[in-house]
N, C-alpha and C positions, 0 to 999 in steps of 0.2 A: 539406327533408331528411325530414320526417315522411311525406310522400307517397311518397318513394322507399323508405323502410323498410317502409311499409305494403305496397307492391307486392312487395317481396322476401319478406315473410312470407306474403303472399297466395298465393304459389306453392305453399305446402303445402296450402292449403284449396281454392282455385279457380284452378288454374294457367292455364286459358284466359283468364279475366278478368284475371288478373295480367299475362299477356303483352301483352294489349291495352293495359292501363294503362301498362306499360313503354314500349311503342311510342308511345303518345299523349303521355305526359308525362315519360318517363324521360330521364336525362342520362348520357352516356357516362362522364363523370368518376366518377359514383357507382358505376356498374357496375365500373369498374376498381378503385376504392378498396375496394369491398366484397369483390371477389374476392381482392385482394391481402391484405387484413386476415385473411380466412378462411384463406388459404394460409399466412400467417405463423404464425398460431396453430396450424394443423394440423401444420406442420413444426417448430415450436418444441420440441415434445415429443421430437423426434429426438435432442436433445442431453441427456445425462444430467444430473441435478442435481448441483451441486458447491458445497456449503456455502451461506453466507448470500447470496452474490452470484449464485446460480444463476438466479433469474428474469431478471436482466439478461443473464446469460451465454447464456440460451436465444436471445436476440434478436441477439447479436453474434458468435456463434461458429460459425454455419453459413454455407455459401457461398450466393451469390445463386441458383445453379442449383436448389437444393432447392425453393424456394418460387416462383421465377419460371418454371421450365421448363414446367409445365402451362399457365400463362397465355400464355406465348409460343407454345406449340403451338396453342392456341386461336386466337390472333391471326394467326399466319403460315401455318398449315396447315389447321386444322379448318374455320374459317369460309370461307376461300378455296376449300376443296375442296367445300363445299356449293354455293357459287356456280358453280364449274366444272362440277359435275354438272348443275346447272340449265341451264347453257349447252349442255352436250353433249346433253342431252335435247331441245334445240331451242326453248328459251324465251327466246332472245336471245343477243347476243354477250357474251362474258365481260367485255370492257371496259365495256360499258354497265351490266351487272348489278353489277359491282364498285363502280361509282360510286353506284348507286342503293341497293344492298342491303347493302353491307359493314358500315356503321356500325349500322344497325338490328339485323342479325343478331349482330354482335359484342357489342352492348349486351345483347341477350337471352342470348347464350351466357355472358358473364361473370356476369350476375346469376343464371342457372341454375346455374352452377358454384358460386357462393357459397352458394346455397340447398341444393344437393346435399351439400356438404361441411361446412356449418356445424354440423350435429349431431355429426358425427365430430370436428370440431375442438374442440368444447366438451367432449366425452367425453375426448379425448386430453390436453387441457390441465388438466382438473380431476381426473383419476383416473390410476391406473397399471394399468388393466385390459389384460391381454395380448391379449384377443380384439379390442380396438379397433385393433390393428396387424396383423391378419391379412388376407391377400389377399381372402377372401370379403367382408369388410366393405367394402373398397375397391371390389370389383366391384359390390356393391349401390349404392354411391354413384354409381359411373360409369353404371350402368343408369338410375338416377333422373335423372342429368344428361342422358343421351341422350333420355329420354322428354320432359323439359322442352324440350330443343332441338328435338325433332321437333314439339312443339306450337308452338314459335316459328316453325319453317319453315312449318308449316301455316297459321299466322296471317299471316305476311308474304306468302306466295305464294297463299294461298287454295286449296291443294291438299288432296287427301284425306290422312287420317292415315297409311294404309299407305305411300303414296308418300313422305310427309315422313319417315317412320321409315326407309324404304329409303335415301333420300338421306343422312340422318344417319348411318346405319351405314357407308355408303361413305366419308363424311368422317372417321368415327372410324378406319377402317382407314388412310386416307391420313395422318392425324395420327400414328398408331402407327408407320407406316413412316418418317415424317419424324423421329420421336423416335429410332428405331433408327439412322437415318443420322447424326444429330447425335452419337449415342453413339459411333459409329465414328470421328468426327472428334476425339474427346478433348476437352480443355479449351479448344480454340481458339474455339468459339462463345461461350464465356463472356467473351471479350475484348470482345464487343459490348456487354456490360453495364457497362463502365467509364464513368465520368462523361464522359471525353473522347469516347468513341465515341458515347454517347447524344446529347451536344451536337452532334456533327458530323452525325449522322443527322437530328436535329431541324432543323438549319440547311438540310440538303439537301432533306428531304422534308416539312418541317412544313407548308408551304403546300398541298402535295398532300393531306396527311392532313386538313387543315382543310376542303378542298373536298369530301372524301368525306362530311362531315357536313352539308353544305349542303342536300342533298335531304331528310334527316330533319328538319332544322330547318324547312324550308319546309312539309313536310307537317304537322308539329306546329303551326306557326303557322296554317296554313289551317284545321285542325280547331278550333283555339281560336277563330278568327273565326266559324266555323260555329256553335259552341256559343253564342257571344255573340249571333249573329243569331237563334237560336231563341227568344230572349226576346221577339222581335217576334211578336205573336199572328197577324200576317198573312203571315209569311214561311214558306210551305210548302217552298220550295226548299231552305232550310237543313236542314230535317228530312230531305228527300229525299237530299241529298248525304251527310249523316251515315249515312243508311240504306245507301247504296251502300258506304260504308267498312265497316260491320258485315257487310254481305252478302258482300263479298269475303273477309272473315275467317271466314266461316261462322258468325257469331254471329247466328243467324236470329231469335231472340226479340227482340234489340235492333233488328235491321233491320226486322222486322215492326212494331214499335212506332213507329219513325220514319216508315215509309211510311204507316201508318194515320193518324198525326198530320198528315202532308202532305195526305192526302185529306180529313181532317176540316176542314182550313183551306180547301182548294180541291177540291171533289168532281169537277172536270173535269181534274184533274192526271193526264193519260194515262200518263206515265212511271211514276208511283207505282203506278197500277193494274197496269201491266205487270210491275213487280218483285214486287208482291204475288202476282200470278198465277204467276210463275216459281217463287217460293219454295213456294207451295202445291202446284204440280205436283211439285216435287222431294220434297215431304213426302207425296206421294200423296193429297193432299186435292183430288181432281179437281173436285168440284163448286164449291169455292171458287175454284179456278184458272180454271175456265170462266167463272165470274161476273166475275172481275176482267179476264181477258183479252178477253172479249167486250166489256166496257165500254171497255177501252183501244182496241180495234179500231174501235168506234163513234166514239170521240172523235177518233181519228187513224188513217185507213185505211193509212197508210204508216209507222207508228210504228217507230222504231229500224230503219230500212232494211228494213221489212216483217217483221222478226223476230216481231212480234206474231202474225202468221198461222201461223208455224211453231210457236210456243209454244202457240197455241190449238189447232192440229191435234193436237199431241202430247198435250194435256190431254184432248181429245175421245177420242183413242185409248185413253188410260188409263182413261177412263170407259166404254169399250166402245161409244161412239157412232161407229161406223165411217163411216157416210155423212157425218156432219158433219166428221169428221177428214179424209176424202178431199177434201171441198169446200174446207176451209181450207188444206190442204197443197198442193192443186193450184194454188190462187191464189198461194201462196208460191213454188212451184217455177217457175211462169210468170214471176215477177218476179225470182227469184234462182235461175237454173238450175244454178249451180255450187256451191251450198252443200251440203257433205257431210251435215250433220246433217239439213237439210230433206229431202234426197233419201232418206236412210235412213228417216225417219219416214213419208214418203210410200210408200216400198216396204213398210213394215210394215202401213200401212193397206190398201194394195192386196192384200197377201197375206191379210189377215184377211177381205177381201171375196171371196176366191177368185179374184182376177185375177192368177194366178201369172206369166204371161208379162210383164205390165206391171211386176209387183213385181220380177222378176229384172232387168229393164232399169234400174229405179231403183237397185237395189243395186249393179249394175255401174257406173252413173254416179257413185254415191257413192264407190266405190273409185277411179275415175278422177279425181274431183275432189280427193281427198286426195293422190293421186300428183302432181297438177299444181299443188298449192298451193305458194306461195313458202315456202322453207325456214324463214323466220322465224316462220311461222304453223303449220307442219306439226305440231308437237308438240301444239298445241291441238286439231287436228281428227283426229289419228291414231286415237283410239279408235273413231271412226265407221267406219274402214276394217275393223278387226277385227270389229266388230259386223255390218257388212254382209256380210263373208265368212261369218260364222256363219249368218246368215239365208239366204244362198245355198245352203248345204249342206242346209238344211231343205226347200228347194223341189224 
């Protein structure tokens, strides 16, 4: 319980670290309970005080819809809309994503909602300030909730923050529309909140809901085992695997520390050198990137399906070492002739060398490679198409 509360309050100070902690060690039941408690206290003040029994009256005289409606919208509209947007943009089928991502995102969304509305709930239950009940105050809480959810989406999917914020905004609109639709239906939806209806729904779909959480439990268990394995001073792979988790979440400082520890244990760990080089290149530390990537290529000439040569070529290009970039990228394209990213970087290197006709050919091949990529991977390579088109216009 203490760890869960710590993660909740850490959202105010270090939201990125808090989201990672929620995903690593959080429990769905705590997220649900915390959101429900905050919602109850938030809406308890909707009932005016009536004599000595008023505190109890606050909890028994309002309808379930008052405090359950926003949480139900998060569960049945907001989070599914995030996953649907992800599927529409080409990152997998909705059925696969809902099984793997629904519970982690729901857990983060409920905890974020509790953190966003907790200050307002405290103010409303402890004072009679009129400003605490105005729409602008609720708008601020909603915006803070949206930012926390966007950080959660960014962490779960490893996407950029602007893309995560865009998906969150689309999901917010979907949830608002769902709320309006339920409003048109009148009191009928609240029949689902009766004990009989809830028990029937649990009997029908309880096993399916439990299966949704198996993926999260498996990932948390796997990470716990990796943490235990790091106590072995000779196990560099455990540090490497944890580094990959942090890298996917864009927690680069933690990832760098893990990869560097893996190399300290085993200096010939080619994969760790590769990831250190990739992060260094993304951070525009091109000299460090070249150092690690060249070492990785020396240790394993075909590392990561030859990706090491693409990354090394791009790092040389960033360091304005055009001849070295062409040599590395030529080797990669010979081995992986249909990789859009490699073709793009090779075209850039050729363009810098003044070989315009060859560069144009590479950019055209990059566009063709994206267009012929299987639909399940197209979203991952789509940016290289637009970048190749932009470079073609410069030639």
